[in-house]
Backbone bond lengths (Angstrom), bond angles and torsions (degrees), N, CA, C in turn:
res aa  C-N    CA-C-N  psi(-1)  N-CA   C-N-CA  omega(-1)  CA-C   N-CA-C  phi
1 M - - - 1.448 - - 1.519 108.93 -
2 A 1.309 118.26 125.25 1.464 122.44 -179.70 1.516 109.90 -77.98
3 R 1.307 115.04 139.75 1.460 120.74 177.81 1.514 109.24 -90.18
4 D 1.327 115.17 146.42 1.453 119.24 173.91 1.520 108.45 -69.44
5 K 1.334 115.87 147.93 1.457 119.67 175.26 1.528 108.12 -65.44
6 P 1.314 117.13 142.93 1.456 118.32 179.02 1.517 110.85 -71.97
7 S 1.313 115.08 152.46 1.455 120.63 171.35 1.530 106.09 -85.06
8 I 1.318 117.21 124.45 1.454 121.57 -175.52 1.520 109.11 -118.14
9 S 1.323 117.15 125.32 1.462 119.77 171.85 1.518 108.00 -119.08
10 I 1.330 116.02 135.68 1.453 121.75 -177.04 1.517 108.62 -123.62
11 T 1.325 116.47 130.13 1.452 122.76 174.85 1.517 107.58 -120.78
12 S 1.314 117.20 129.71 1.462 121.36 179.30 1.520 109.35 -122.88
13 N 1.318 116.08 133.64 1.462 121.92 178.27 1.514 109.48 -135.19
14 K 1.313 117.08 133.00 1.452 121.29 175.13 1.529 106.79 -102.92
15 K 1.325 116.11 120.66 1.451 120.83 -178.90 1.521 110.07 -81.73
16 Q 1.310 115.43 164.74 1.456 121.60 -177.02 1.531 112.15 -60.01
17 D 1.338 117.47 -32.00 1.459 120.34 -178.47 1.528 112.61 -83.08
18 G 1.322 117.46 8.01 1.455 120.93 176.03 1.514 114.68 91.79
19 I 1.330 117.88 -5.85 1.462 121.67 179.11 1.530 108.51 -78.11
20 T 1.319 115.72 132.87 1.459 120.59 179.26 1.521 109.35 -104.99
21 V 1.314 116.32 132.88 1.458 121.62 178.17 1.525 108.42 -117.77
22 H 1.329 115.48 124.85 1.461 121.53 174.00 1.524 106.40 -113.62
23 Q 1.310 117.54 133.28 1.452 120.31 173.62 1.519 107.73 -120.03
24 I 1.322 115.11 126.65 1.459 121.37 178.45 1.519 107.09 -113.43
25 I 1.317 116.93 124.28 1.462 121.14 175.91 1.530 107.09 -110.09
26 I 1.311 115.19 124.44 1.452 121.39 -179.80 1.518 107.54 -104.85
27 D 1.306 116.37 117.02 1.458 120.89 -178.47 1.522 108.41 -99.39
28 R 1.301 115.49 95.12 1.464 119.85 175.04 1.520 107.73 -153.82
29 A 1.286 116.12 151.61 1.456 120.98 -172.29 1.520 113.95 -87.90
30 D 1.327 118.62 -14.54 1.457 117.78 -170.58 1.526 115.56 -102.25
31 L 1.328 118.50 0.54 1.469 122.59 175.62 1.526 112.91 45.05
32 T 1.307 115.95 57.44 1.453 119.98 177.65 1.527 109.42 -121.45
33 F 1.317 115.08 165.08 1.452 121.24 175.77 1.527 109.29 -63.35
34 S 1.322 116.47 139.51 1.461 121.79 177.67 1.525 108.72 -128.94
35 E 1.316 116.35 121.64 1.463 119.86 178.08 1.528 111.11 -64.37
36 D 1.328 117.52 -31.25 1.468 120.81 176.51 1.532 110.47 -61.18
37 V 1.319 116.15 -44.29 1.462 120.73 178.96 1.531 110.18 -67.82
38 A 1.329 116.68 -42.48 1.467 120.26 178.58 1.524 110.46 -59.66
39 D 1.316 117.06 -39.72 1.466 120.39 177.47 1.529 111.43 -64.05
40 E 1.339 117.28 -36.17 1.466 120.74 176.18 1.528 110.57 -64.31
41 I 1.335 116.67 -40.69 1.464 120.51 178.24 1.525 109.85 -61.94
42 V 1.329 116.54 -44.77 1.469 121.52 -179.76 1.526 110.83 -59.76
43 K 1.334 117.45 -36.24 1.464 121.16 178.48 1.531 111.67 -66.63
44 L 1.330 117.26 -27.50 1.457 121.18 -173.17 1.527 114.49 -91.44
45 I 1.321 118.04 -20.12 1.465 118.66 -173.76 1.519 112.25 -120.86
46 S 1.317 113.77 151.88 1.460 122.03 -178.98 1.523 110.39 -90.67
47 K 1.316 115.91 151.15 1.464 120.45 175.80 1.522 111.75 -83.21
48 E 1.329 117.60 -3.17 1.458 121.82 -176.58 1.526 113.39 -75.39
49 Q 1.324 117.55 -23.52 1.460 121.06 -178.09 1.523 110.26 -112.22
50 P 1.336 117.09 145.69 1.466 119.10 176.10 1.533 110.72 -69.87
51 V 1.320 115.09 153.56 1.465 121.28 -178.28 1.524 109.43 -105.54
52 V 1.337 115.83 131.39 1.461 123.03 173.86 1.528 106.67 -107.78
53 L 1.328 116.27 116.89 1.461 122.01 -178.30 1.522 109.77 -98.13
54 T 1.333 115.98 131.78 1.459 121.39 171.13 1.521 107.59 -125.66
55 A 1.325 116.02 121.83 1.462 121.79 178.22 1.518 108.35 -108.53
56 I 1.323 116.91 126.77 1.462 121.84 -178.47 1.518 108.70 -118.40
57 G 1.311 115.88 126.86 1.459 120.88 178.92 1.506 110.03 143.35
58 S 1.307 115.10 -146.12 1.457 121.23 -179.46 1.524 108.91 -100.80
59 Q 1.300 116.14 -174.27 1.461 119.85 179.34 1.522 111.93 -59.90
60 R 1.308 117.72 -27.56 1.464 120.94 178.21 1.534 110.58 -63.69
61 E 1.329 116.98 -47.29 1.460 120.94 177.78 1.527 110.62 -66.55
62 W 1.336 116.30 -37.77 1.466 120.07 178.21 1.521 111.11 -60.48
63 Q 1.322 116.32 -40.39 1.455 120.49 179.89 1.530 110.63 -64.36
64 V 1.324 117.02 -44.27 1.462 121.26 178.49 1.528 109.75 -62.46
65 A 1.321 116.91 -44.50 1.467 120.98 178.79 1.525 110.65 -61.04
66 G 1.316 116.89 -39.98 1.456 121.03 178.00 1.524 112.11 -62.15
67 E 1.339 116.25 -36.45 1.461 119.48 177.76 1.528 111.22 -66.61
68 Y 1.347 116.91 -38.73 1.468 119.56 175.84 1.527 110.40 -65.34
69 A 1.324 117.19 -41.00 1.474 120.80 178.12 1.527 110.47 -61.91
70 N 1.325 117.49 -43.44 1.467 121.25 178.34 1.527 111.37 -62.81
71 Y 1.328 116.91 -38.19 1.467 120.99 178.38 1.530 109.87 -63.92
72 L 1.349 116.07 -45.53 1.465 119.40 179.38 1.520 111.14 -63.49
73 T 1.321 116.93 -39.87 1.469 120.81 177.26 1.526 110.17 -61.40
74 A 1.323 116.92 -42.74 1.466 120.78 178.68 1.528 111.76 -64.85
75 C 1.333 116.70 -24.46 1.475 121.72 178.14 1.529 111.47 -92.13
76 A 1.334 116.75 15.62 1.476 123.49 175.52 1.523 114.80 74.92
77 Y 1.332 117.55 23.64 1.464 120.54 171.73 1.521 108.23 -85.90
78 Q 1.321 115.94 147.15 1.466 121.10 178.29 1.528 108.33 -93.55
79 M 1.333 115.96 114.45 1.462 120.35 176.15 1.520 107.46 -85.79
80 H 1.331 116.79 110.26 1.461 121.82 -175.65 1.529 111.34 -74.51
81 E 1.315 115.91 -47.30 1.470 119.75 177.01 1.517 109.58 -157.31
82 R 1.335 114.40 159.60 1.463 121.93 177.22 1.519 107.80 -125.60
83 N 1.328 115.71 127.01 1.462 122.18 179.30 1.524 108.79 -120.27
84 Y 1.324 115.55 136.23 1.452 120.50 -179.67 1.524 108.33 -123.57
85 V 1.341 116.04 123.90 1.463 122.46 -179.23 1.521 107.17 -116.75
86 Y 1.328 116.00 122.53 1.466 119.37 -179.82 1.518 109.75 -81.25
87 Q 1.323 114.31 131.19 1.457 121.02 173.89 1.513 106.06 -148.62
88 Q 1.320 116.56 121.01 1.456 119.40 -178.77 1.518 108.46 -75.86
89 V 1.313 115.09 115.19 1.458 120.46 -177.97 1.525 108.85 -136.92
90 S 1.297 114.44 155.79 1.457 120.38 173.36 1.520 105.86 -131.60
91 A 1.323 115.44 83.41 1.459 120.12 -175.11 1.521 110.02 -125.70
92 P 1.314 117.04 142.85 1.464 120.19 -176.16 1.524 114.54 -82.26
93 N 1.301 117.83 -16.58 1.457 120.68 -174.21 1.518 111.00 -117.80
94 I 1.315 114.23 169.43 1.455 119.87 175.39 1.524 106.96 -128.34
95 S 1.322 116.12 139.72 1.456 118.96 175.59 1.520 108.37 -117.27
96 I 1.303 114.82 145.10 1.453 121.57 178.19 1.514 106.73 -122.85
97 E 1.305 116.26 124.74 1.451 120.12 177.73 1.517 108.50 -117.78
98 I 1.305 115.84 127.12 1.462 122.51 -179.42 1.517 107.46 -114.07
99 T 1.323 116.80 124.02 1.459 121.47 175.56 1.519 107.29 -118.68
100 V 1.330 115.90 123.08 1.455 121.24 -176.85 1.521 108.89 -100.57
101 Y 1.329 116.02 113.72 1.459 123.07 176.01 1.527 108.33 -103.24
102 P 1.317 118.58 164.68 1.466 119.84 179.23 1.533 113.24 -59.80
103 D 1.342 117.85 -30.75 1.470 120.45 -174.55 1.524 114.67 -110.07
104 R 1.345 118.40 -3.54 1.460 120.19 -178.01 1.527 109.33 -167.01
105 I 1.313 113.99 168.43 1.458 121.67 173.93 1.520 107.10 -121.51
106 N 1.332 117.35 124.19 1.453 120.86 175.25 1.523 108.10 -94.44
107 L 1.322 115.69 126.82 1.460 122.65 178.28 1.515 107.17 -118.24
108 Q 1.338 116.53 110.43 1.466 121.05 -178.78 1.516 108.76 -110.77
109 I 1.327 115.25 127.33 1.461 121.76 178.39 1.521 107.86 -119.88
110 A 1.325 116.14 123.56 1.463 119.91 -175.60 1.521 110.15 -145.08
111 A 1.309 115.31 153.81 1.460 120.67 173.16 1.528 107.80 -70.02
112 S 1.312 115.66 144.71 1.472 119.04 177.55 1.510 108.46 -145.80
113 S 1.312 114.55 156.08 1.475 118.32 179.43 1.496 110.98 -107.20
């Protein structure tokens, strides 16, 4: 069975201190890895800085976050660390927030409603 492509909305803001924040909201009901979304992440971040991944939610969200981390690693990104925070949630969507600092990129993946 083919899955529908996720609806992806991206908001980018550059703060006064030079830090750039990208927020990607993935509107899909099945909370699975999407290569389309991973490609959007790759377009937004540089390979020059290490990536710090934080996954918030249950093991289901952690698994999805791990798949995004593996995709970035396969695309030659350096994964600096992976953090997993347990939070019991029942949400249909996943949000990805990317914050670009001068010395690293924070990639946060969490369940959202």
